[in-house]
N, C-alpha and C positions, 0 to 999 in steps of 0.2 A: 626478499622484499615483501612487505605487508600489503594487503589489500583490504579495503573497507567493504564489507559484505552485508547483505540482508536477504531475507527470503520473503516471497510474497505470492499472492494469487493474481494472475493476469486477468484483465477485464476483457469482455467481449466487444465486438464492433458496435453493438447497440449503445453501449455506454460511451464509447469513443465518439460516436456521432452526436449523442446528446450533449456531451461535454464541449464538443466543437461548436455546437449551436449556442451554448451558454457564452462561450468566448466571443462569438460573432455578435450576439445581442448585447454585449457590454463594452462597446468601444469607448464609452465615456470614462471608463476606469483607466486612468493614465499611469498610475504608479503601482502596477500589479504585475506579477510574474506568473503567467499561466503555466501549469505543468504541461510539458510537451505531451501530445496525445499518445505517442508511442511509449511513454513512461508511466502511464496510469496503471495503478495496481492497488491492492490492499496488502499492506505489510503484515506478515505473520510473525516475523522474528528479526530483530536487529542484531546482527552478529558483531559488527564492529571490525576493528583492525585485527587481522589474523595473518600469520605467515602463509605465503602462497602455497607452500608445500602441504598445507592442511586442506586445500580445496578438494582433492579427490576423496578424502575422508568425509568431508561435509556432504559432498555429492552422494556418497554411499548411504549416509544417514538419511538424507532427503528421499532417496529412492526407497529406503525401507519404510519411512513414514508414509509415503504414497501407496505402497503395497498394503498398508494397514488402514487406508482411508478411502471411503466411498465418496463419490462426488456428492455435493449438496448445494443448496441454494441459500443465499442471504437475501433478506428482504430490506429494500431501501426504506429508511426511516424519514430523514429530512436533511436539508442543508444546514450546516452548523458552522459557526465561526469559532475557531479554536485558537488558544487553549480554553478561552471562555469569551463570551460575546463582548465583555467590557475591555479586555486586553487582546483582542483578536489580532492575529497575524497570518491566519490561514483560512481558506474556505474548504470545508470538507463535504463530501457526500457521505453521510453517516448511515450505517446499516445496523439493523437489530442483530444482536448476538444470538447465537443458537447453540444448542447442545453439540451439534456437529462441529461448529467453529471452535467451541471451547475444548472439545476432544482433540481437535487438530493442534491447538496451542499446547495442550498437555503432552502430546506426542513430541512436539518440538522440545519442550522442557525436559522430558524424560530422556530422549535419545541424543539430543545435542549436548546434554549434560555429560554424557560419556566422554566427550571431547573437551570438556571444561568450558563449554560455550553456554552462557546464561544470558537471558534478556537483561540488559543493564539499564535500559533507558526508561522503561515504563513498568509500573507494578501490574497493571491490567491492560491487556491488548484490546483496543476498541476497534471493531471493523469499520474502516473508512477509506475513502479515496481522497487524497489531497488534490484538489482541483486547482488551487492557486495559493500564492504566498504574497504578502504585502507588508509594508512597514507597520509595526504595531500601532494600533489605535487609529490608523489612517482611514479605515473603511468600516461601515456598519452593514448589517444585512439589508437594510433598506436601500443601500446604494446599488445592489445587484438586481438585475432583471432576470427572472426565472420564467421564461416564456415557453419553455419546452417541458413536456412531461418526461421526467427522468425515468429510465427503465425500473420497474418495480422489483425485479429480481436479478441477482448476479449469480451465475452458476459457477461454483468453484470446482474445477476438474483437474487442476495441475498446480504444482508449486514451481516457482522460478527462483533460481539463485542469481542475484544481481550483484555486480560491483558498483559501488557509488564513488564516482570520481569527483572530488570537490573542485569547483571552478568559481572564479569571482562572479560569473553570470548565473550561477546556480549549479546544483549537483547534476552530473550526467550519469545516467544509469546504463550500464553495459550488461546485457544478458550473458551469463556464463553457461547455464544449463537449465533444462526443464525435466521434471519428473511428473508423470501422469498418475492420477489417482486410480485405484482399483475401480473398475466400472460396475 
C-alpha cells in the first residue's frame, strides 16, 4: 500500500501560540481553513506516494541527514499570500532562507536521491509555514488582522517524517517519526 509522505521541521510552542492568536483575532474570515495548530511545520521535502515498505529506508536516510546537520535558526520575514498576492489561496509565515537551510535541502536531495526520491513539486524550497488556506482570490492581505508579534526566530532542531492523508475537509498529517539534529 502506498503512503503520501513529506519531511518537515516542527515548530515551537511560541509559534503555535502566535498562530492561535492570529486565528482568534480573525473571526470575521468566514471562508478560511486554518491549519490545525498541531500540524504547523516548515516542509523541507515533499516525497509523495511511496510504497509503505520504503518507510524504514526513508527513516534511515533522515537519521543520516540529521547526524550531519547542526541545529540552526530561521528568521521570520513577513506574512505572505501565496502563490502570489493576486491569485492567493494560502497565508504563509515566510522565513528568510539561510545557508544552513539550503545545506539541509541539499542533503535531502543528495541522500533521498539514492532511493529515487526527488522533490517533484517545487524547483526551489521556500521556508514557510502555511497558516491557512482559502478559495483563490477570496481574500487579500488587508482582510487579515495581525495584532500579535510573530516570533522572530524558529529554531530548527529535528526533522519529522509525516504521512499526509487526503480528506475532503483538508489534509490530515500523521507523524511517523522524528530525527534530531546533531547538537
